[in-house]
N, C-alpha and C positions, 0 to 999 in steps of 0.2 A: 116159901116152901122149906127153907133151911131153918126157920125159927119154930120153936115149940108152939103148939096150939094155944097154950095159956098166954104166951107173950102176944101172939097175934090177936087173941080175944081182948086182952088188956089194952093193946094199942087201938083196936077198933072202938072200944068203949071210951077211951080218952078222946079220940077224934070226934066221936059222936057228941060227947059232953062239950067239947070246945065249940063245935058247930051250933049246938042248940043253945048253950048258955052265954057264950061270949057275944057281947054287943059291939057294933062298929065303934072304933075310936074316932073322936072328933075334937077339933079345936075350933071354938066358936060354932059357927053353923056349917063348917066344912068337915065332912067325913073324910078320914084319911084312908088312902089306899096303901098297898105295900111299900112302894117307893117313897111315899111321904113319911110313913112311919120309920122306915130305915133312915131317911134323911134327918128326921127329928132325933133319932138315937145317935146318929153320927155327930150332930151338932152338940148334943150333951157330952159325948165322949171327948170331942175337941175342946169344949170349954173346960172340962175336968182336967184334961191333959195339960192345958195351958194355965192351970191353977186358978181358974175362975169358977164362980158358982153359976151353974147353968140355970136359966130361967125359961119357962115355957114361952114367954113372949119373944125373947131374942132368938131362941132356937126355932120357933115357928116362923119368924120373919125370914130366917135363912132358908127354910124349906119352901116358903111361899115364893121367895126370889128365884130359887132353883126351878120350881114348877113354872113360874112365869117365863123364865128363860127358855125352858123346854116348849112352852106354849108358843112363844115368839118364833122359835126355830120351825116348829111344825106349821104355823100359820104363814110364815114367810115362804116356806117351801111350797105350800098349797097355792099361795098367790102366784108364784112364778109358773106353777103348773097350769093354773086355770086361766091366767091372763092371755087373751087371744091376740097374739102378735101378728096375725094376718089381717087385722082390722085395717081398713083403708083410711085415707086422710080426712074423712069427714069428722068434724069435731064431736058431733052428737054420738056417732058410732064409737069413737075412741072413749068418750066419757062413759058410755054404757058398758064397754068392756072393762073399764077401770072399776066402775061401781059393782059389777058382777063379781070380779075377782076379789076385790077388797071386802065385799060383803061375806063371801064364803070364807075368806081368811079370818075375818073378825069372829065369825061363828065358831070356827075351829079353835081360835085362841080362847074364846069364852068357855069352851068345853073343858079345856085343860087348866087354865089359869086359876089360882087360888090365892087367898090372902086378903089383906085389906084393900079397899077400893083404891087407895093411893098407889099401892104397889102395882095392882093390875092396870090402872090407868096409865102409869108411867111406861109400862111395857107395851100397852096398846098404842100409845103415842109413837113409840119407836117403830111399831109395825106400820102405822100410817105414814110416818116419814120415809121409811124404806119404800113403801108402795108408791108414794108420791114421787120420789126421786126416780124410780124405775119408770113410772108413767111419763114423766117429763122427758126422760131420755128417749123413750120409745116414740113419743109424739114428735120430738125434734128430728129423729131419724126418718119417720114417715113423712113429715112435712118437707124435709130436705130431698127425699126421693121424689116426691110429687113435684117439687119445684124443678128438679133436674129434668124430669120428664117433660114439663111444660117448656123449659128452655130448649130442649132437644127438638120438641115438636115445632116450636117457633122457628128455630134455626133450619130445620128441614124444609119448612114451608117458604123460607125467605129466598 
């Protein structure tokens, strides 16, 4: 409302032109979103400031790594949120709870992760190792609690 009508019309025209004519930017088969494009620009600036010649490949690898780290964090958080810690000591129930949580976490990871297959797979393996370690710790706790209940029941009956 403080701007002149000519300025507002010009700005509206520019915005319309950008939205109609600009195509999504992509590296390989991956369309970039705002954070990816900003990350790519950041990698270029960093390379230039360090006296290097920036290349799309090296800058894109940095962006892909950052996006995969973000995907790993989101997937790990979802895994811990979804994993049912109330599951009893039955091996099949525990395995099903693990499969459900890991499956959802892997899908969440796949939605965010970008880059070469090698980069994505390396971070996916990290997710699987984290989930496996958590599962094993939980399983040990559940089995120890079940064992203690058995010992207490036997002792009470003796």
